[in-house]
C-alpha positions in Angstrom: 27.5 -32.8 -0.7 27.2 -31.8 -4.3 27.2 -28.2 -5.3 23.6 -28.6 -6.3 22.7 -29.6 -2.7 24.7 -27.1 -1.1 23.2 -24.3 -3.2 19.7 -25.4 -2.5 20.5 -25.8 1.2 21.8 -22.1 1.1 20.5 -19.2 3.1 16.7 -18.9 3.9 15.1 -15.4 4.1 16.5 -13.3 6.7 14.5 -12.4 9.9 15.3 -9.3 11.5 14.1 -7.6 14.7 13.2 -4.0 14.3 11.8 -1.1 16.5 8.8 0.8 15.2 8.0 3.8 17.0 4.9 4.1 19.0 4.7 0.2 18.6 7.9 -1.4 19.8 9.9 -4.5 18.7 8.5 -6.2 15.6 10.0 -9.1 13.4 10.0 -8.7 9.6 11.7 -10.9 7.1 13.0 -11.0 3.6 11.0 -12.5 1.0 12.2 -15.7 -0.9 12.8 -15.1 -4.6 9.4 -16.8 -5.4 7.7 -14.7 -2.7 9.0 -11.6 -4.3 7.9 -12.3 -7.7 4.3 -13.4 -6.4 4.5 -9.9 -4.4 5.3 -7.7 -7.4 2.6 -9.4 -9.4 0.1 -8.8 -6.5 1.2 -5.2 -6.6 0.6 -5.0 -10.4 -3.0 -5.3 -9.8 -2.9 -1.4 -8.8 -3.8 -1.5 -5.2 -5.3 1.5 -3.3 -2.7 3.2 -0.9 -4.1 1.6 2.1 -4.0 -1.8 0.3 -0.4 -0.9 -0.8 0.7 -0.4 2.9 -1.2 -3.4 4.3 0.3 -5.6 1.7 3.7 -4.9 2.8 2.6 -6.0 6.3 1.3 -9.2 5.0 4.4 -9.9 3.0 7.1 -9.2 5.8 5.6 -9.1 9.1 6.6 -12.5 11.0 7.4 -14.3 14.2 10.8 -14.7 15.4 11.3 -18.0 13.4 10.1 -16.2 10.1 6.5 -17.7 10.2 4.3 -14.9 8.6 1.9 -13.4 11.0 -0.9 -12.2 8.4 -2.5 -13.7 5.4 -5.0 -12.3 2.7 -7.9 -12.6 5.1 -6.2 -10.0 7.4 -6.1 -7.2 4.9 -9.4 -5.5 5.9 -8.3 -5.4 9.5 -5.0 -4.3 8.6 -6.2 -1.4 6.5 -8.0 0.0 9.7 -4.6 0.6 11.3 -3.0 4.1 11.8 -1.5 5.2 8.3 1.9 6.4 9.7 2.3 3.1 11.6 1.8 1.2 8.5 4.2 3.4 6.6 6.8 2.5 9.3 6.2 -1.1 8.8 6.3 -0.8 5.0 9.7 0.9 5.3 11.1 -1.7 7.4 9.9 -4.5 5.1 11.3 -2.6 2.1 14.8 -2.3 3.8 14.9 -5.8 4.8 14.0 -6.9 1.4 16.8 -4.4 0.0 13.8 -2.7 -2.3 15.4 0.6 -3.2 13.3 3.8 -3.0 12.9 3.9 -6.7 11.6 0.2 -6.6 9.2 1.1 -4.0 7.9 4.3 -5.8 7.4 2.2 -8.9 5.2 -0.3 -7.0 3.5 2.9 -5.3 2.8 4.2 -8.7 0.9 1.0 -9.6 -1.3 1.6 -6.5 
């Protein structure tokens, strides 16, 4: 196998099982490089706070195989969830994606 083939067959986004207080176990996953770029562009359109939190759920909540659980059509329903719960999910997705506190704050300022 060539270095190119080996490299392109490299690690896929990591899936992690996390415990969310008042909910239980949940799987979240890291974004691919392309997904992260699209996510940052999506956040640049200055979403409201409730959209900010819900968008993290769309971007990272998945099943145990890494298949995302939500899509854009779910945003309105996600925004109806408890804000503290969504904040916990946002923190888990940010951690799995190694988004620093400063990076999350920069995205939040755009919100």
